[in-house]
Each structure stands twice: as structure tokens, then as C-alpha cells.
C-alpha positions in Angstrom: -19.3 -39.8 12.7 -17.7 -40.0 9.4 -18.0 -36.6 9.0 -17.6 -34.9 12.3 -16.3 -31.6 11.4 -18.0 -31.5 7.8 -21.4 -32.0 9.1 -21.2 -28.8 11.4 -19.2 -26.8 8.9 -21.6 -27.9 6.2 -24.6 -26.4 8.7 -22.5 -23.5 9.5 -22.0 -22.6 5.4 -25.9 -23.1 4.9 -26.6 -20.5 6.7 -24.4 -18.1 6.0 -25.1 -18.7 2.7 -28.8 -17.9 3.4 -27.6 -14.6 5.3 -25.6 -13.4 2.4 -28.5 -14.0 0.2 -30.7 -12.2 2.4 -28.1 -9.4 2.5 -27.6 -9.5 -1.3 -31.5 -8.6 -2.0 -31.8 -5.9 0.7 -28.7 -4.4 -0.4 -30.2 -4.3 -4.1 -33.7 -2.9 -2.9 -32.0 0.2 -1.0 -29.4 0.6 -3.6 -32.5 0.8 -6.3 -34.2 3.2 -3.6 -31.2 5.3 -3.4 -30.7 5.4 -7.3 -34.4 6.8 -7.7 -33.6 9.2 -4.9 -30.7 10.4 -6.5 -32.0 10.6 -10.1 -35.0 12.6 -8.3 -32.7 15.0 -7.1 -30.8 15.8 -10.1 -33.7 16.6 -11.9 -35.3 18.9 -9.3 -31.7 20.5 -8.9 -30.9 21.1 -12.6 -34.2 22.2 -12.7 -33.3 25.1 -10.5 -30.1 25.9 -12.0 -31.9 26.5 -15.5 -34.2 28.6 -13.4 -31.7 30.9 -12.3 -30.4 30.9 -15.8 -33.5 31.9 -17.5 -34.0 34.7 -14.9 -30.4 36.0 -15.8 -31.0 35.5 -19.3 -34.6 37.6 -19.2 -32.7 40.7 -17.5 -30.0 40.1 -20.3 -32.4 40.2 -22.9 -34.7 43.2 -22.0 -31.3 45.3 -21.4 -30.6 44.4 -24.8 -33.7 45.5 -26.2 -33.3 48.8 -24.7 -29.3 49.2 -25.4 -30.1 48.6 -29.2 -32.5 52.0 -29.1 -29.6 54.2 -27.7 -27.1 55.7 -29.8 -24.4 55.6 -27.3 -24.2 53.9 -23.8 -23.1 56.8 -21.3 -22.2 55.4 -17.5 -24.9 57.2 -15.7 -27.6 55.9 -18.4 -26.4 52.5 -17.8 -26.3 52.7 -13.7 -29.6 54.1 -13.7 -30.9 51.2 -15.8 -29.3 48.4 -13.5 -30.8 49.9 -10.4 -33.9 50.5 -11.9 -33.8 46.5 -12.5 -34.0 46.0 -8.9 -32.6 42.8 -9.5 -34.5 40.0 -6.9 -33.5 36.8 -5.4 -33.6 35.2 -8.7 -30.5 36.9 -9.9 -28.4 35.6 -7.3 -25.0 33.7 -8.1 -24.3 36.8 -10.7 -21.4 39.2 -10.1 -23.7 42.0 -11.6 -24.5 43.2 -15.0 -22.1 44.7 -17.7 -21.4 46.5 -21.1 -18.7 45.9 -23.1 -18.8 47.8 -26.6 -17.5 46.6 -29.8 -14.2 48.8 -30.5 -12.3 48.5 -33.9 -8.8 49.4 -34.1 -9.3 52.6 -35.2 -11.4 53.6 -32.1 -9.0 52.6 -29.2 -7.6 56.2 -28.6 -10.8 57.3 -28.1 -12.1 54.6 -26.2 -8.9 54.7 -23.8 -9.7 58.5 -23.4 -13.1 57.9 -22.2 -12.6 55.0 -20.2 -9.8 56.7 -18.2 -12.2 59.6 -17.6 -14.8 57.7 -16.5 -13.3 55.2 -14.7 -11.3 55.9 -10.8 -8.3 54.3 -11.8 -7.7 55.2 -15.3 -8.2 51.8 -16.6 -7.2 51.3 -20.5 -8.2 48.7 -22.8 -6.0 45.3 -22.4 -4.5 43.2 -24.0 -3.3 45.4 -26.7 -5.0 43.7 -30.2 -2.0 42.4 -32.3 -4.3 42.4 -35.3 -5.5 39.0 -35.5 -8.9 40.0 -34.5 -11.4 42.1 -36.2 -12.1 44.2 -33.3 -11.8 44.2 -29.6 -15.0 43.9 -26.9 -13.5 45.1 -23.8 -15.3 45.6 -20.4 -16.9 49.5 -20.6 -19.1 49.3 -17.5 -19.7 46.7 -14.6 -22.8 47.4 -12.0 -22.3 47.0 -8.9 -19.5 49.3 -9.0 -17.2 47.4 -6.4 -13.5 47.7 -5.9 -13.7 43.6 -6.8 -15.7 44.7 -10.1 -13.1 47.2 -11.3 -10.6 45.0 -11.4 -12.2 44.0 -15.1 -13.0 47.3 -16.5 -10.9 47.8 -19.9 -10.5 43.6 -19.8 -10.7 42.6 -23.8 -13.0 39.5 -23.3 -12.8 38.9 -27.0 -9.2 38.2 -26.8 -9.8 35.5 -25.0 -10.5 32.1 -26.9 -13.4 30.9 -24.6 -15.2 34.0 -24.3 -14.8 34.6 -28.0 -16.4 31.4 -28.7 -19.3 32.3 -26.6 -19.7 35.8 -27.9 -19.6 34.4 -31.8 -22.3 32.0 -30.5 -24.8 34.8 -29.0 -24.1 36.9 -32.2 -25.3 34.0 -34.5 -27.8 33.1 -33.0 -29.1 36.8 -31.2 -29.6 34.6 -27.8 -27.9 34.5 -24.5 -25.0 32.4 -24.4 -22.9 30.8 -21.7 -19.0 30.2 -21.9 -17.7 27.4 -20.6 -15.1 27.1 -17.6 -13.3 30.7 -17.2 -11.8 32.4 -14.4 -12.9 36.0 -14.0 -10.7 39.0 -14.0 -12.4 40.2 -10.8 -11.2 37.1 -8.8 -7.6 38.4 -9.3 -5.1 36.1 -7.6 -8.0 33.5 -6.6 -8.6 30.9 -9.7 -11.9 30.0 -8.6 -13.9 29.1 -12.1 -16.8 30.7 -13.3 -18.7 31.6 -16.4 -20.4 34.8 -18.1 -23.5 35.1 -20.0 -23.3 37.1 -23.5 -26.6 38.9 -24.8 -25.6 40.6 -28.3 -26.8 44.3 -28.9 -27.5 45.3 -32.2 -27.9 48.4 -33.7 -29.9 49.2 -37.1 -27.8 50.4 -40.5 -28.5 50.7 -44.3 -26.6 47.5 -45.2 -28.9 45.8 -42.2 -28.2 45.5 -38.2 -24.6 45.9 -37.1 -22.7 44.9 -33.9 -23.0 47.2 -31.1 -21.6 45.5 -28.3 -23.0 42.8 -25.4 -24.9 43.2 -22.6 -23.4 40.6 -20.2 -23.2 38.8 -16.5 -20.2 37.0 -15.1 -21.2 34.6 -12.6 -19.1 32.8 -9.5 -19.9 29.2 -10.4 -19.9 27.9 -6.6 -21.9 31.1 -5.6 -24.1 30.2 -8.6 -24.4 26.8 -7.4 -25.2 27.6 -4.0 -28.3 29.7 -5.0 -29.7 27.2 -7.1 -29.5 24.8 -4.4 -31.3 27.8 -2.0 -34.4 26.4 -4.1 -33.6 23.1 -4.3 -31.7 21.3 -1.5 -29.3 18.4 -2.3 -29.9 16.6 1.0 -27.5 14.0 2.0 -26.0 13.8 -1.4 -22.9 15.6 -3.1 -23.5 17.8 -6.3 -21.1 18.6 -9.2 -21.3 21.2 -12.1 -19.2 20.6 -15.1 -18.7 23.4 -18.3 -19.6 20.3 -21.0 -20.8 16.9 -21.1 -17.5 15.6 -23.2 -14.6 13.4 -21.2 -13.0 16.5 -21.5 -14.9 18.6 -19.4 -14.0 21.1 -16.5 -15.3 21.2 -12.9 -17.2 24.5 -12.5 -18.2 23.7 -8.5 -18.9 21.1 -6.2 -20.7 20.6 -2.9 -18.6 17.9 -1.9 -14.4 17.4 -2.1 -14.3 14.2 -1.5 -13.4 11.2 -4.2 -16.5 10.4 -5.7 -15.5 6.9 -7.4 -17.1 3.8 -6.7 -20.1 5.8 -5.5 -23.7 6.1 -6.8 -24.0 9.1 -9.2 -27.0 10.3 -11.4 -26.0 13.1 -14.3 -28.6 15.3 -15.4 -27.9 17.8 -18.6 -28.6 21.1 -17.6 -29.2 23.9 -20.3 -27.3 26.7 -19.2 -27.9 30.2 -21.5 -27.8 28.1 -24.8 -24.9 26.2 -23.7 -25.3 22.6 -22.4 -23.4 21.7 -18.9 -23.3 18.3 -17.0 -24.7 17.9 -13.3 -24.0 15.0 -11.4 -25.1 14.4 -7.8 -23.6 11.4 -6.2 -23.8 10.0 -2.5 -21.1 11.4 -0.2 -21.3 8.3 2.6 -18.5 5.7 2.4 -19.7 2.7 0.5 -20.6 -0.4 2.8 -23.6 -2.4 4.5 -26.8 -0.7 5.4 -28.1 -0.6 8.9 -30.4 -3.4 8.3 -28.1 -5.7 6.5 -25.7 -5.4 9.5 -28.3 -6.6 11.7 -29.3 -9.6 9.2 -25.9 -10.4 9.2 -25.1 -10.2 12.8 -28.5 -12.5 13.5 -27.3 -15.0 10.6 -23.9 -15.7 12.1 -25.3 -16.1 15.5 -28.2 -18.6 14.3 -25.5 -20.4 12.5 -22.9 -20.5 15.0 -25.6 -21.7 17.8 -26.8 -24.5 15.4 -23.0 -25.4 14.4 -22.4 -25.8 18.3 -25.4 -27.8 18.9 -24.6 -30.3 16.4 -20.8 -30.3 17.6 -21.9 -31.0 20.9 -24.1 -34.1 19.7 -20.8 -36.1 18.2 -18.8 -34.8 20.9 -18.9 -38.2 23.1 -18.9 -40.2 20.2 -15.4 -38.8 19.3 -14.3 -39.2 22.6 -14.7 -42.4 22.5 -13.0 -43.0 19.2 -9.9 -40.8 20.4 -9.7 -42.9 23.3 -8.9 -46.0 21.2 -6.9 -43.6 19.1 -4.9 -42.9 21.6 -4.1 -46.4 23.2 -3.0 -47.4 19.5 -0.7 -44.4 19.6 0.9 -45.4 23.0 1.9 -48.6 21.6 3.4 -47.2 18.3 5.3 -44.7 20.6 6.4 -47.5 22.9 8.0 -49.3 19.7 9.3 -46.2 17.9 11.3 -45.4 21.1 12.6 -48.9 21.4 13.7 -48.9 18.1 15.4 -45.4 18.1 16.9 -46.3 21.5 18.3 -49.5 20.2 20.0 -47.4 16.9 21.5 -44.8 19.3 22.7 -47.5 21.7 24.7 -49.3 18.9 26.2 -46.2 17.3 27.6 -44.9 20.6 28.8 -48.5 21.6 30.2 -49.1 17.9 32.3 -45.5 18.6 33.3 -46.5 22.3 34.8 -49.8 21.0 36.5 -48.2 18.3 38.0 -45.9 20.8 39.0 -48.4 23.3 40.7 -50.8 20.5 43.0 -47.8 19.2 43.6 -46.5 22.9 44.7 -50.1 24.2 47.0 -50.2 20.9 48.8 -46.9 21.9 48.8 -47.4 25.8 52.4 -48.5 27.3 50.1 -49.2 30.9 46.9 -49.4 32.2 47.0 -45.8 33.6 48.0 -44.4 30.1 45.0 -46.2 28.9 42.5 -45.2 31.8 43.4 -41.6 31.3 42.9 -41.1 27.4 40.0 -43.5 27.7 38.8 -41.2 30.1 39.1 -38.1 28.3 37.8 -39.4 25.2 34.6 -41.0 26.7 34.5 -37.6 28.2 34.4 -35.8 25.0 31.7 -38.1 23.5 29.7 -37.4 26.8 30.0 -33.2 26.0 28.4 -33.7 22.5 25.9 -36.3 23.8 24.8 -33.8 26.2 24.5 -31.0 22.9 22.6 -33.6 21.2 20.4 -34.2 24.4 19.5 -30.5 24.6 18.6 -30.1 21.2 16.2 -33.2 21.6 18.9 -35.0 19.1 18.3 -32.8 16.2 20.5 -30.5 14.7 23.3 -28.7 16.4 25.8 -25.8 15.3 29.1 -26.4 14.7 30.1 -23.6 17.0 28.4 -25.2 19.9 30.5 -28.7 19.3 33.5 -26.6 19.2 32.9 -24.5 22.1 31.9 -27.2 24.4 35.7 -29.2 23.1 37.9 -26.1 23.8 35.8 -24.8 26.9 38.7 -25.8 29.3 41.3 -23.2 27.2 38.8 -20.3 26.0 39.2 -18.4 29.1 43.5 -18.7 29.7 44.9 -15.5 29.2 48.2 -17.2 27.9 46.2 -18.5 24.9 44.1 -17.3 22.3 41.4 -18.9 20.7 39.7 -17.8 17.5 36.4 -19.4 16.1 34.6 -17.9 13.0 32.0 -19.1 10.8 28.5 -19.1 9.8 25.5 -20.6 11.7 25.6 -24.0 10.3 23.8 -27.1 11.8 25.1 -30.5 11.8 23.3 -33.9 12.0 23.6 -36.0 15.6 25.9 -38.6 14.2 28.3 -35.7 12.3 28.3 -33.4 15.3 29.6 -36.7 17.7 32.5 -36.9 14.9 33.4 -33.3 14.8 33.2 -33.3 18.6 36.0 -36.2 18.7 38.0 -34.6 16.1 38.1 -31.4 17.8 38.9 -33.1 21.1 42.1 -34.9 20.1 43.4 -32.1 17.9 42.7 -29.8 21.7 44.4 -32.3 23.7 47.4 -32.7 21.0 47.6 -28.7 21.6 47.5 -28.4 25.5 50.1 -31.1 25.6 52.6 -30.6 22.3 51.4 -27.6 20.7 50.0 -24.2 20.4 47.9 -24.5 24.1 51.0 -26.2 25.8 52.9 -22.7 25.6 52.1 -18.9 26.6 51.6 -17.0 23.3 50.2 -19.7 21.3 47.0 -19.3 19.1 44.5 -21.4 17.8 42.3 -20.6 15.1 39.3 -22.6 14.4 37.7 -21.4 11.1 34.4 -22.9 9.0 32.6 -22.1 5.8 30.3 -23.6 3.6 32.3 -25.0 1.2 29.5 -25.8 -1.3 25.9 -26.6 -1.1 25.5 -29.5 1.9 29.2 -29.7 2.7 30.8 -27.2 5.3 34.6 -26.9 5.3 36.1 -26.8 9.0 40.0 -25.9 9.4 42.0 -25.7 12.4 45.2 -24.1 12.2 48.0 -23.8 15.2 50.4 -21.2 15.7 52.7 -19.4 18.0 53.6 -22.7 19.8 56.6 -24.9 19.9 57.9 -26.1 16.7 56.7 -29.6 15.5 59.0 -32.3 15.5 59.6 -33.9 12.2 60.0 -37.3 13.2 57.7 -38.3 15.5 55.7 -41.5 16.0 52.2 -41.6 15.0 49.5 -41.1 17.7 45.9 -42.4 18.6 44.6 -38.9 17.6 45.8 -39.4 14.3 44.6 -42.8 13.9 41.3 -41.9 15.3 40.6 -38.6 13.3 42.0 -40.5 10.0 39.9 -43.5 10.5 37.0 -43.4 12.9 35.7 -39.8 12.0 36.8 -39.6 8.5 34.7 -43.3 8.3 31.9 -41.4 10.0 31.8 -38.0 8.0 32.6 -40.4 4.9 35.0 -37.6 3.5 38.8 -37.7 3.6 40.7 -36.0 6.6 43.6 -33.5 5.8 46.0 -34.1 8.6 49.1 -32.0 8.8 52.2 -31.3 10.9 54.4 -28.4 9.8 56.7 -26.9 11.8 54.8 -23.6 12.7 51.9 -25.9 14.0 49.4 -28.8 13.3 46.8 -28.2 10.6 43.6 -30.3 10.1 40.5 -30.0 7.6 37.5 -31.7 7.8 34.8 -31.6 5.2 31.5 -32.6 7.0 28.1 -33.1 5.3 25.0 -30.7 6.3 22.0 -32.8 6.0 18.5 -31.6 6.1 17.3 -32.1 9.8 14.4 -34.8 10.0 11.9 -34.2 12.7 11.3 -37.2 14.9 7.5 -37.8 14.5 6.5 -40.7 16.2 2.9 -40.4 15.4 3.4 -39.8 11.5 0.4 -41.2 9.4 -1.9 -41.2 12.6 -2.5 -38.0 13.5 -4.6 -37.7 10.5 -7.2 -40.1 12.1 -7.3 -38.4 15.2 
């Protein structure tokens, strides 16, 4: 009973905490299992990639051994050599096998003549050497002889930095060496990344061996990766292959185009023909709870809810008894508060009525004038009371108060009533005072001013003069000229005494010849709610 809500919530929080800990343990175990599976899959795929690269390197080594014994490498002999290799499935992923001989500056013309005679397209060495490199290594032959491979004939691979770096390393180590990511010349407009594997071919000479050229294989990186995955399936994982392990590495190929951030990933270094590359294997499913974790979560929440409901039902009856006692106390408090509020409202209204009666009696010459004047002013007070009643004696808009008093004149075609101003809310007593003032001004305008003749105009504009104060200006025009020698009337006294006193600001009331003018300053007070149960609802 001391903690009717705290105990059920505590039980719910306890069961929920146990459920969350269980889910954490399940997720951690499954994550460790998944990490182990990803790591195992990465090792298997890396091994398959290296097997593919080693098979290609073996063919290139065999070709280099053969070509090094030949003084020249005729096209027919090279085609026969490639055809007799009978490349098996281990060589899948490669574009073929090519020969690129070393062409020194004085040999360019002879090379172009021989290449043009051999190729059906009349290929020439390109780009033309600019003298910055000691020799060129153009593509001389590339088998199989396809339209795609013919695009590369004559291309000086030594002129491109990435290819040149791999050739220099291959010449230094005398081993097959792969390049970093490049776009193969046979790709044409396609920018699919790939790489090449170079094997240097030397010929003996009097001063030692001399570089004769390179036998090489170009690879489309995606095809190469797919061929390796035929040996080791990636399963439900995404595979990415990068050309190096450095931070500025380039993506060679990928089987998953989605975002791999925030996914479990295992990396493995893969050595492809003397070049270290990076293999990344990642999960492709969106991060989330596993099926077992979801079942545990649902079961835990269900148990927590049932226990919470049971505890709540056990305390329900006692709470209802306590609420009944509190309700009786609240009813007594409400009656007392209503009585005090009613007394306050009645006293204020009676004080206004008494002031109106006193001023009306002083200005009335007979009982009929007294009755008419009193009737109109009491009705004005009643109209404003109706507005306050509609708002439950809360704040009332300035426009609504003025509309209520000018309603009899608003739809008369002979007159113009111009109301302009922002939405401003007034406190109840201030709204009553404004209503009385507008009623007196409207009555005077209807008898003697702008509303008494056709063509008359009354403008009522209001604005926020400063924070917490609204300025209301009444201006008449187009009516009969105002007499400058006039008897001070009741309306003037009511506005300058009662209204100014209630608003606690002076009233500016003038009667120039063109029409009456009145300026009221009305405080804009923050509306306060009538909270009868304040201080008691916390105990319910």
C-alpha cells in the first residue's frame, strides 16, 4: 500500500533485467560462434585465391623457361605454346597469357612494322615514349586472340606507374609478381578493376643475363574472385578483395554491394604472386537480435507483464478504499473553494453595479433616463459575463469583447466598423472593464458620433505596446462635428474613473471636432488555471 505503483514496476524491472541479461549472454555466444565461422570461411577463401594465383604463376614460370631459350618469339610459336598448355579449370578468371618484349628507343620503328604486319588492326606502340624511361614494354601478343584482347596490343605497360612497379619487382626477384589495382586495356570504356601477373624472361649474354621481356596474365578481379569462390563457397557472407593492406587500399572485387560498417568482419592476408592483398569476409544480414533472443525477449516480457498484473490486482481493492476517502475530502474542498470563488465574483460584480448605479443616478434627470442608462450598462456587463462564462472564466480575446459590444452596428451598411489587432487574451476583470468602456464609446457614437449618421466610421485598433501591456485605440471619423462646448457625461466619468481604476492605467479620452478618440492601456496577465484539487491529486 505504501508503494502501490512502485512494487509492480519493480517486479517488472527485475524480470526485464533478467531477460536482458539472458539476451546479452545469448547474443554474445552466437556472436562468438559467428566470428569463428567468419574466420574459418576467410581462411578457406584465402587458400582458394592463393591456389588460383599459384596455378597461374606456374604456367607463367613454364612459359618463361621456354621463351628464355628462344632467340626470337614468333607469333605462331607463341600461339602454339599457349594452345599446347591446354589451360585447365585452375586457370579460370584470367584473360589469357601474353608476351611483352622489351623495346629500346632505337627499336621502336622495327617493332611497329612487325606488330602492324602481325595484327589485323595495324596496332602500333602507344603511348609514344617521351625519353623518361630506358625502354618500353608493349603488349606484343595476347592469347586467346579475341576482339577484347586485341584492344591491348601495342600498349606500353612500362609507361603506367602501377604496372611498371610490378615489372621492376618481378625483374628484381625473378618471380611472378602481381600489380595493385589497375583497369585492363581490354576493358575499353568499362572501369572494372583488375590486376596483372608478370614473369620476367631473361636471355644469357656475355656480361650476364639481359631482360628480354615479360610473359604475363591479365585478370579481371571480379572474375578471379568468382573462380576462387567456386572452390570455397562464401556461404551467407559477403567477400571483398583489396589490392593491399594499407589504409589507402583499393577495392578489387566484391560479392556484396551493401554497407559493411557495423557488421562482423574477418580479414585475412592473401599473397597473390608476390603481392600482399587483403581479403575481408563480412556478414550480409542486417544487425539485429537472433531468433532465440527474440523468443527470450517475448517470453520475458510476457512473464513480467503477468506478474505485474497479479500484484496490481492484489492491491486494487485497498487502493479503491483509500481513493473513496480521498474523494470525500476532495468534494468538501471543492465546495469550500467554489463558495469562496463565488463570493469573490459576486462582490466584484456588485461593486461594478453599485458604481454604475451611482454614476447613472447623478446624470439622470428622470426615472426613465435612469432606467434606460442603467439597463444598457447592465446588459453590456452581462454580455461580457457571457464571454467569460463560455471560457470558464479563463482568458478572453480582445476581439471577442469588442465584437460583442459592437454587434448591433457591425452589419449596418450605413456604417463602417474596422477592427484590427493581434490575438491577445485578457484576464476576466480586465475583459469586464474593456467591455464597459467599449459599450459607453459605442453608445455615445450611436447617439452623437460616427454611428449616428450614414458614412460614419469607427476604427478600433489594438497592439502590444510592450510586454504585458496591450494598447487599444478607438477613433471615430465621418460623423457629425463634435461640439467643443459640451457637458461632461456619465460615459466619460465611467471610463475615466471606474475603467481606469480597474485597469490601473490612465485612460486617454479626447473629443476633437472630427470625432471621439480614446486610448486604453490594458495589462495582459498570465492566465492562471483554477485548480481546485491542487495539492491533493498527488495523493490519489
